[in-house]
N, C-alpha and C positions, 0 to 999 in steps of 0.2 A: 823490716822492709814493708813498704805500703802494699795494700791489696789492690791489684788492678781493677777488680770488680767493683770496688767502692768509688772509682772515679766517675765524675759526671759523664753521662752518655753524650757524645757529640756525633754529628754527621760530618763525614769527610768526603770530599769529591776530588777526582783527578782534575788538575788544572787544565783549562781549555783556553783557547785564544780569546774568547769573548770575556774571560775573567780579568785579563790584564788591565783594562781601564779602571776596574774597581779598586785596584791597588794604588791609584794615584795619590791617595792620602794616607797610605799605610806608613806608619812611623813607629818603629819598635823602640826608639830612644825616648820619645816623649819629652819630658822636661829635663832629662839628663843631658849632659854635654854630648854633642855628636862626635863621633870619631869614625875611623875607617871600618871598624867592626860593625857599627850600626849602618853605615852607608852600604857596606857589602850586603847585609841582610835585606835592607829595603830595596836596593838596586837590583839584586839578583832576581827577585820575583818579577820585576817589571822588564828586565832586559835580557836575562839569560835562561830562565826556567824552561820556556817553551823550546828553545834551541837544544837544551840538554835532553829534554824529553824526545824530541825528534831524532836525535842522534843516539838514543837509548843509553845515555850516560846516567841519568837519574830520573825518577818520577817525583812529581811534586803533588802533594795532597793539601787541600785547602779546607779550612773550617770557617763557616759563615755564622754570623748572628743576623738573621734576616737576610738582607741582600748585601750586607757589608762583610768582606773578608776580615777575620779577626786573628787568624793564625795560619801558618803553613809549615810543612815539613818536607824535606827532600830525602828520598831513600835511594840507595844504590847498592850494587853488589860489591863485595870487597873480600879480601883475605887478610888475615892478621896472623902474626906469630904471637902466641900467648902460652905461657907456662900453665899447664893444667895437669893435675895428677903427677907432678914431678917431671913432665915431659914438656918440650917446646915445639908442638906441632904447628904447621901452617893450617889454619882452620878457616872455613867459610864464614862470612858474616854479612849482615845487613848494616850498611853504613848510613847513619843519619848525617847527611852532608850539611844541612842547615835546618834550624828550627827557630821560628820567630813568632812572637805574639805582639799584636798592635798594642802600643802603650796604653790605650784607652781600655783594654781588656786584660792587662796583666794583673796577676793576683787573684784571678777567678778560675784557676785550674785548667785553663786552655792548654798551656804548655805541658802540664802533667798528663792531660788527656791525649795530647798528640804523641807523647812518649809512649803511653799505654797502647795507642793505636799502632805505633811502629813495632813494639815488642809483639803485639798480637799478629801482625803481618809476618814477622820473622818466624814465629811459632807455626803459623799456617803453612809455611814452606816445608816444614818437617812432617806435616800430616801425610798419612799414607796416600791420600788421593792426589797430592801434588808430588810428593816424593823427592824433594830437593833438599839436600843436606844444608843445614845452617846451624852453627854452634853458638855464635855470638851476635849481639847488637853492639855496634861500636859508634863512638862519636868523639870529636875533638872539642875541648872546651878551653877557653883562654884562662890562664891562671888568675887573672884579676876578677873573674866572674865566680867568686867564692859562693854566692848564693846558688848558682847552678850546680857547682861541684857538690855542694852539700845535698841539694835535692836529688841529683842523680845517684849519689852513693847511699844516702839514708832512706830515700823513698823507693828507689828502683833497683838497688843492689849493684849499681855500676861500680867498678873498681879500676885502678890503674894496674895494668899488667906488670909484674915484677921484672926487673932487669932492663927496663927501657930508660934511655936518657930522658931527663926532663927539660923541656924547653917551655916557651910561653904558652904554646898550645899543647895541652895534655890529652893523650889518648885514654879514654875510659871505655870499658867493655862491660856488657851484661851477659852472663853465661846463661844460655837457654836450658842447660841441663841442671835441674835442681840438685843442689849439693845436699846430701843426707848427712846430718850430724851423727857421728858415731860416739858411743859412750866409752868410758874407760875400760 
């Protein structure tokens, strides 16, 4: 699993109304064929992100390269059922609702850095000064996005909880409690 400390440092800012016009040219599909998945990611930031923030459904964090937004991530509270230590508890989680990188900046670790940011925010909830329990970071990824599935599992330790049915959108979780390998 990748080291979060080795990711490039990025500055993230909470989305504000003045930011929305800057997303007019945001396009996460680039030269790939557009589909409802890309339309949702591109449209959400322009049309629904502020509403969701006003209603306290999710927060949206934006990463800029100069004055241009290059990536965003939405975070929300969630609960998931995940088998851990032989049990299936309902556990608190931070849900990554959406993560998108403008096509012009893909492959430059902005997505990885945004994931690292989300994991760091979730870990901060568990800090004594905040004192809010959070066991997992969760996200859904479409099965056709094999590059993302590979990145999430190999670099960030996300896994699919056992016992869940598989549909086109797969739930993947990252356990915030470090698992200690035990010897024979």
